[in-house]
C-alpha positions in Angstrom: 31.7 77.9 -21.5 32.6 75.7 -24.4 32.6 77.1 -27.9 30.5 75.7 -30.7 32.6 73.3 -32.7 33.3 73.7 -36.4 31.0 71.7 -38.6 32.2 69.5 -41.3 30.1 71.1 -44.0 31.9 74.4 -43.3 35.5 73.1 -43.6 35.8 74.9 -47.0 35.8 78.1 -45.0 38.8 77.0 -42.8 41.4 75.7 -45.2 44.8 75.9 -43.5 43.3 76.8 -40.1 43.2 74.8 -36.9 39.6 73.7 -36.0 37.9 71.5 -33.4 35.3 69.0 -34.6 32.9 67.0 -32.5 31.1 63.9 -33.9 31.0 60.2 -34.1 33.4 57.6 -35.6 31.8 56.4 -38.8 34.7 54.2 -39.8 38.4 53.6 -39.0 41.3 52.0 -40.7 44.9 51.7 -39.7 48.3 51.6 -41.3 51.7 51.4 -39.6 51.9 54.4 -37.3 48.7 56.0 -38.7 45.0 55.9 -37.9 42.5 57.2 -40.5 39.3 58.2 -38.6 36.2 58.9 -40.7 34.3 61.4 -38.5 30.6 62.3 -39.0 28.8 65.2 -37.3 25.4 65.2 -39.0 26.5 67.7 -41.6 29.0 65.5 -43.5 32.0 63.2 -43.3 35.7 64.0 -43.1 38.8 61.9 -42.8 41.0 62.8 -39.8 44.6 61.6 -40.0 46.3 60.7 -36.7 50.1 60.1 -37.1 51.7 58.5 -34.1 54.9 60.5 -34.1 53.0 63.8 -34.4 50.6 63.4 -31.4 50.9 62.7 -27.7 50.2 59.3 -26.2 46.7 60.2 -24.9 45.6 61.1 -28.5 47.1 58.0 -30.0 45.4 55.8 -27.3 42.1 57.6 -27.9 42.3 56.9 -31.6 43.2 53.3 -30.9 40.4 52.7 -28.5 37.7 54.4 -30.5 35.0 52.0 -31.8 32.4 52.5 -34.5 30.0 55.3 -33.4 32.2 56.4 -30.4 31.9 60.1 -29.7 35.1 62.1 -30.4 36.5 65.5 -30.3 39.2 66.1 -32.9 41.4 69.2 -33.2 43.6 69.6 -36.2 44.5 71.5 -39.4 42.2 71.6 -42.4 43.8 70.5 -45.6 42.3 70.4 -49.1 42.4 66.9 -50.7 40.0 66.3 -53.6 40.5 62.5 -53.2 38.7 62.5 -49.8 35.0 62.6 -49.1 34.0 66.2 -49.0 37.2 67.4 -50.6 39.0 68.0 -47.3 40.8 66.2 -44.5 42.0 67.1 -41.0 45.6 66.5 -39.8 44.8 65.7 -36.2 46.9 67.1 -33.3 44.5 66.1 -30.5 41.8 63.4 -30.2 39.6 63.1 -27.2 37.4 60.0 -26.6 34.1 61.5 -25.3 32.3 58.1 -25.2 33.4 54.7 -26.3 30.5 53.0 -28.0 29.5 49.4 -27.4 29.6 47.0 -30.4 27.5 48.7 -33.0 24.8 46.5 -34.5 24.9 48.1 -38.0 28.3 47.1 -39.4 29.6 47.7 -42.9 28.0 44.6 -44.4 24.7 43.7 -45.8 21.7 43.8 -43.5 18.1 42.8 -44.3 15.5 45.5 -44.5 13.6 44.2 -41.4 16.8 44.3 -39.4 17.5 47.9 -40.5 13.9 49.0 -39.8 14.0 47.4 -36.4 17.1 49.6 -35.8 15.8 52.7 -37.6 16.9 54.9 -34.7 20.5 53.9 -35.5 20.2 53.4 -39.2 19.4 57.1 -39.6 23.2 57.6 -39.0 24.1 55.7 -42.2 24.9 57.5 -45.4 21.8 56.6 -47.4 19.1 57.6 -44.9 21.3 60.6 -43.9 21.2 61.8 -47.5 17.6 61.0 -48.0 16.4 63.0 -45.0 18.6 66.0 -45.8 16.9 66.1 -49.2 13.5 65.8 -47.4 14.5 68.9 -45.4 15.4 70.7 -48.7 12.0 69.8 -50.2 10.2 71.1 -47.1 12.0 74.4 -47.1 11.4 74.7 -50.9 7.7 74.2 -50.4 7.5 76.9 -47.7 9.4 79.4 -49.9 7.2 78.6 -52.9 4.0 79.4 -51.1 5.2 82.2 -48.9 6.7 84.1 -51.9 3.3 83.8 -53.7 1.3 85.4 -50.8 -0.1 82.2 -49.3 -0.6 82.0 -45.5 0.4 78.8 -43.7 -2.6 77.6 -41.6 -3.0 74.5 -39.5 -5.9 72.1 -39.9 -7.0 69.9 -36.9 -5.6 66.4 -36.7 -8.6 65.3 -34.7 -11.8 65.6 -36.7 -15.5 64.6 -36.3 -16.0 63.9 -40.0 -14.4 62.1 -42.9 -13.1 63.7 -46.0 -13.3 60.7 -48.3 -15.4 58.2 -46.5 -14.9 56.4 -43.1 -13.5 53.0 -44.3 -9.9 54.1 -44.1 -10.0 56.2 -40.9 -8.4 55.6 -37.6 -11.3 55.9 -35.1 -10.6 57.0 -31.5 -12.7 57.6 -28.4 -13.0 61.3 -27.9 -14.6 61.9 -24.5 -17.3 59.2 -25.2 -17.8 60.4 -28.7 -16.4 59.1 -32.0 -13.5 61.1 -33.5 -11.0 60.3 -36.3 -7.4 61.0 -37.1 -7.6 63.2 -40.2 -7.2 61.9 -43.7 -6.7 65.4 -45.0 -6.8 69.0 -44.0 -8.7 70.0 -47.1 -12.2 70.7 -45.8 -10.8 73.0 -43.1 -8.5 74.4 -45.6 -11.5 75.5 -47.7 -12.9 77.4 -44.7 -9.5 79.1 -44.2 -9.3 80.0 -47.9 -12.7 81.7 -47.7 -11.2 83.9 -44.9 -7.7 84.5 -46.3 -7.9 83.9 -50.0 -4.8 81.6 -50.4 -3.6 79.3 -47.7 -1.7 76.0 -47.4 -1.6 73.4 -44.6 1.4 71.2 -43.9 0.9 68.4 -41.4 0.5 64.7 -40.7 -2.4 62.7 -42.1 -3.5 59.1 -41.5 -5.0 56.3 -43.6 -6.1 53.0 -42.1 -5.7 51.1 -45.4 -4.6 47.5 -44.7 -2.0 47.8 -47.5 1.6 46.5 -47.5 2.7 47.9 -50.8 5.8 50.1 -51.1 3.6 53.1 -51.9 1.7 53.2 -48.6 2.3 54.5 -45.1 -0.3 54.7 -42.3 1.1 58.1 -41.2 2.4 60.6 -43.8 2.7 64.3 -44.4 0.6 66.3 -46.8 0.9 69.8 -48.2 -2.5 71.1 -49.1 -3.0 74.5 -50.7 -6.6 75.9 -51.1 -7.3 79.0 -53.2 -10.4 81.1 -53.6 -11.3 82.1 -57.1 -9.1 79.4 -58.7 -10.5 77.1 -61.4 -9.1 73.8 -62.5 -6.7 75.2 -65.1 -5.2 77.6 -62.5 -5.0 74.8 -60.0 -3.0 72.6 -62.5 -0.7 75.4 -63.3 0.1 76.0 -59.6 0.8 72.3 -59.1 3.2 72.3 -62.1 5.0 75.4 -60.8 5.4 73.8 -57.4 6.9 70.6 -58.7 9.3 72.4 -61.0 10.4 74.7 -58.1 11.0 71.7 -55.7 13.0 69.7 -58.2 15.1 72.7 -59.3 15.8 73.5 -55.7 17.0 70.0 -54.9 19.2 69.9 -58.0 20.7 73.2 -57.1 21.2 72.7 -53.3 21.5 69.0 -52.7 23.9 67.6 -55.4 26.1 66.0 -52.8 23.2 64.1 -51.2 22.0 63.0 -54.6 25.5 61.6 -55.4 25.5 59.7 -52.1 22.3 58.0 -53.1 23.6 57.3 -56.6 20.6 59.1 -58.1 20.6 59.4 -61.8 19.7 63.1 -62.1 18.9 63.0 -65.9 15.2 62.4 -65.3 15.1 65.2 -62.8 16.8 67.6 -65.2 14.0 67.0 -67.6 11.4 68.3 -65.1 10.6 71.5 -66.9 7.4 73.2 -67.9 5.0 72.6 -69.5 3.8 69.3 -68.2 1.6 67.3 -70.6 -2.1 67.7 -69.7 -3.8 64.3 -70.4 -7.6 64.0 -70.2 -8.8 60.8 -68.5 -10.3 59.6 -71.8 -7.0 60.0 -73.6 -5.2 58.2 -70.7 -7.5 55.2 -71.1 -6.7 55.0 -74.8 -2.9 55.1 -74.0 -3.2 52.3 -71.6 -5.1 50.1 -74.1 -2.7 50.9 -77.0 -0.4 48.5 -78.8 2.4 51.0 -77.9 1.9 50.3 -74.2 2.0 46.5 -74.8 5.2 46.9 -76.8 6.8 49.0 -74.1 6.0 46.5 -71.4 7.6 43.6 -73.4 10.7 45.7 -73.9 10.9 46.4 -70.2 10.7 42.7 -69.4 13.5 41.9 -71.8 15.7 44.7 -70.5 15.2 43.6 -66.9 16.1 40.0 -67.8 19.3 41.2 -69.4 20.1 43.4 -66.4 19.5 40.6 -64.1 21.9 38.3 -66.0 24.6 41.0 -66.0 24.3 41.7 -62.3 24.5 38.0 -61.4 27.6 37.6 -63.6 29.2 40.7 -61.9 28.4 39.3 -58.5 30.0 35.9 -59.3 33.1 37.6 -60.7 33.4 39.7 -57.6 33.2 36.6 -55.4 36.0 34.9 -57.3 38.4 37.7 -56.8 37.4 38.5 -53.2 39.9 36.1 -51.6 42.9 37.7 -53.3 41.6 41.3 -52.9 43.2 43.7 -50.5 41.2 45.1 -47.6 40.1 48.3 -49.3 39.0 46.4 -52.4 37.1 43.9 -50.3 35.2 46.8 -48.8 34.3 48.0 -52.3 33.2 44.5 -53.3 31.0 44.2 -50.1 29.4 47.6 -50.8 28.7 46.7 -54.4 27.2 43.4 -53.4 24.7 45.2 -51.2 23.8 47.4 -54.2 23.4 44.4 -56.5 21.2 42.5 -54.0 19.0 45.5 -53.6 18.7 45.9 -57.4 18.0 42.2 -58.0 15.2 42.3 -55.5 13.6 45.2 -57.3 14.1 43.4 -60.7 12.5 40.2 -59.3 9.5 42.1 -58.1 9.1 43.9 -61.5 9.4 40.7 -63.5 6.7 39.2 -61.3 4.4 42.2 -61.8 4.9 43.3 -65.4 2.8 40.5 -67.0 -0.1 41.5 -64.7 0.4 45.1 -65.6 0.1 44.3 -69.3 -3.1 42.4 -68.8 -4.5 45.3 -66.6 -3.6 47.9 -69.2 -5.0 46.0 -72.2 -8.4 45.4 -70.4 -8.7 48.7 -68.6 -12.4 49.7 -68.4 -13.5 53.3 -68.7 -14.8 54.5 -65.4 -12.2 52.7 -63.3 -9.7 54.6 -61.2 -6.0 54.2 -62.1 -4.0 51.8 -59.9 -0.4 52.1 -59.2 0.6 50.0 -62.2 -1.6 52.0 -64.5 -0.1 55.3 -63.4 3.4 53.9 -63.9 2.7 52.7 -67.5 1.1 56.0 -68.4 4.2 57.9 -67.4 6.4 55.7 -69.6 5.0 57.6 -72.6 6.4 61.0 -71.4 9.7 62.4 -70.3 8.5 64.4 -67.4 5.6 64.5 -64.9 2.1 64.5 -66.5 -1.2 65.9 -65.3 -4.3 63.7 -65.8 -7.6 65.6 -65.5 -11.3 65.2 -65.7 -11.9 61.8 -64.1 -15.2 59.9 -63.9 -17.1 61.5 -61.0 -17.7 58.1 -59.5 -14.1 57.6 -58.6 -13.6 61.1 -57.1 -14.5 62.6 -53.8 -18.0 63.9 -53.1 -16.9 67.5 -53.0 -15.5 67.5 -56.5 -17.2 69.9 -59.0 -18.7 68.3 -62.1 -17.5 69.2 -65.6 -20.2 71.5 -67.0 -19.6 70.0 -70.5 -20.0 66.4 -69.3 -21.8 65.6 -66.1 -20.1 62.1 -65.9 -16.8 63.8 -65.2 -15.4 65.6 -62.2 -13.0 68.5 -62.5 -10.2 66.6 -60.7 -6.5 66.3 -61.6 -3.6 64.1 -60.6 0.1 64.8 -61.1 1.9 61.6 -61.9 5.7 61.5 -61.4 7.8 59.6 -63.9 10.0 56.5 -63.3 7.1 54.5 -61.8 6.5 56.7 -58.8 2.8 57.5 -59.7 0.6 60.0 -58.1 2.3 62.7 -56.1 -0.5 65.3 -56.2 -4.2 64.9 -56.3 -6.8 67.7 -56.3 -9.3 69.6 -58.3 -12.0 72.3 -58.4 -14.4 72.1 -55.5 -18.2 72.0 -55.8 -19.8 75.4 -55.0 -23.5 74.5 -55.1 -25.1 73.7 -51.7 -27.9 71.5 -53.0 -25.4 69.4 -55.0 -23.2 68.9 -51.9 -26.1 67.9 -49.7 -27.1 65.3 -52.3 -23.6 64.0 -52.5 -23.3 63.6 -48.7 -26.5 61.6 -48.7 -25.5 59.4 -51.7 -22.2 58.6 -50.0 -24.0 57.6 -46.8 -22.2 60.3 -44.8 -23.8 61.8 -41.7 -25.0 65.2 -42.8 -25.0 66.8 -39.3 -21.2 66.7 -39.1 -20.9 68.5 -42.4 -23.2 71.4 -41.5 -20.3 73.7 -40.9 -18.9 72.7 -44.3 -22.2 73.6 -45.9 -22.0 77.0 -44.4 -19.1 77.8 -46.8 -21.7 77.5 -49.6 -24.4 79.5 -47.7 -22.2 82.5 -47.1 -20.3 83.8 -50.1 -19.7 80.7 -52.1 -17.1 81.3 -54.9 -15.2 79.1 -57.3 -12.2 77.6 -55.5 -9.6 74.8 -56.0 -6.9 73.0 -54.2 -4.7 69.9 -54.1 -2.7 67.7 -51.8 1.0 66.8 -52.3 2.3 63.7 -50.6 5.6 64.6 -49.1 7.0 61.1 -48.8 6.0 60.2 -52.3 7.8 63.3 -53.6 10.9 62.5 -51.5 10.9 58.9 -52.8 10.7 60.0 -56.4 13.3 62.7 -56.2 15.7 60.4 -54.2 15.0 57.4 -56.4 13.8 55.2 -53.4 12.2 51.9 -53.8 9.9 52.2 -50.8 8.2 55.1 -49.0 9.4 53.7 -45.6 12.8 55.3 -46.4 11.3 58.7 -47.1 10.3 59.5 -43.5 12.4 59.3 -40.3 10.3 56.8 -38.5 7.8 55.0 -40.8 4.4 53.8 -39.6 3.2 50.8 -41.5 0.4 48.2 -41.0 2.9 46.0 -39.2 5.2 48.6 -37.7 4.7 50.9 -34.8 8.3 51.1 -33.4 10.9 52.4 -33.1 
C-alpha cells in the first residue's frame, strides 16, 4: 500500500529530510544541465531542482518530457531557501512522470475573462483562484467557529419551498409533482421556526435569485449564512453582525497571509476592521449622499483615476520598449505585469464611466428610495471601516420586518456595508411579532396567504421578539480578497448567461 505523500504546505516540518511529493507541473525552466520544476499539489508551490549529473537517466528524461500540468512524483531533500516561493526548495533525486498532459490551454499569458470562465474547471488550478478559494474556506470555517462557540445550532432550511420570502418576481419556479415550487431565496422563514424551537440557530446553504442582472455584484446561485435568534432586538442583532465580521476578518488576516499576498491584496483596509462600526440611521445616510462633501469626494476620485490611468499606460509603453532586449525571466515578469495593468485599466474605465452617474444619483437621492450599489459605495467612502445603516423606510423592506414604534414609516432593518465599494454584505433586522400585522402585510404584498399559514403559527403559539440577518458568502469573499467580480468568489459561478462548466 502506498504511503500518503508529504504536502508542500508542510515542508517546513521536514527541512533536511528526504520527502516524496506528488502533484502537477505548474511551470518549468531549464538551464544547462538543470531543470527547475515548479510543482503544485493543491496546498502550495515548491521549486524542485533536477541536476543532470546527480540523477539517473530515467529521472532526467521524465523531467525533460514533463509538460505543463503533467502529474509528477518527486523525491528529494528539503532545503530552506527564502528566495523561493514558500521559502523552501527540493533537491530532487528521483522524478516519475505519472501522466504527461496534453497542451494545456491556460498558458502564462493574458487570457480574456470569457476564455477563463469557459475553462473554469482548469482555471481553478491557477494561483489567483487557488488563493481566493482557500480564503473562502477560511471564511467558512471562521463562521462555523463563531456561531458554534456562541451556542448556536446549525440547522438546514429547505432549498425547495412553496412560498416566497421577498416576493415571487425573482424566484426560479419549478414543477413539483404538478404543483408550483420555488428554489429558495432565503432560509429565513424556516430559520425563524427553528429559532422558536432552539433559541439560537444559523443556516448555511445555497440560495437562488432569478434577477436578470449582469452586474459584477450578482450571481443566480450563491451561499447565505442566516442566523435567527429568539429574544434579540435590533441593537443586539447589529452587535452580533459586527462581532461576526470582525471575527471573520481577523481570522483571515491571522491564518491566510500567504493567500492575501498571492492576490496582491492591500491589507491596510482590513486591518482597520475593528469595533465599533458606525451606526448610521437611514435619514442620516440620505443627508450624507446629498452633501457637498460627497460631491467633492467623487470629483477627487475621478481625478485620481485619470492620473492612475495615465501612469499605467506609460508604464505599459515603457515595458513594451524594453521587452525585446529583456532576458527570459524579465519577459515573464513583464508579461505578468501587463496582465495586471490590463485588469486594472478595465476597472478604471468602468469607474470613470460610472462616477458621473453616481454623482447625479447621490445629489438627487429621494427619501424613501432604497440604496443602489453606487449609493452604498459612496456612503462607505466617508468611513474607514464597515458601517451599519438602520431603520429604513418600511416600503423598501420585506413584509415581515417589524415597524419602528417611534416612527411607523420606518422598519427595524439594518444593512452592513463593506468599505472599498463592496456594498451590502449583510441584510437583516427585527422580525414582526404581531399576527394581525403580518396577515395585512401578506395581503398588501399580494402573496397567497394559505402558503404562509405555517409561518403565522409562529405568532399564534409563543410569539416573542426575535431578529436575524443574512450574510452573503460570495460578497464577503470578494471584499476580503479584493476581487472585482463575484464570479471569482465561488468555484463554479452561475450567472444569467452561464450554466457551465
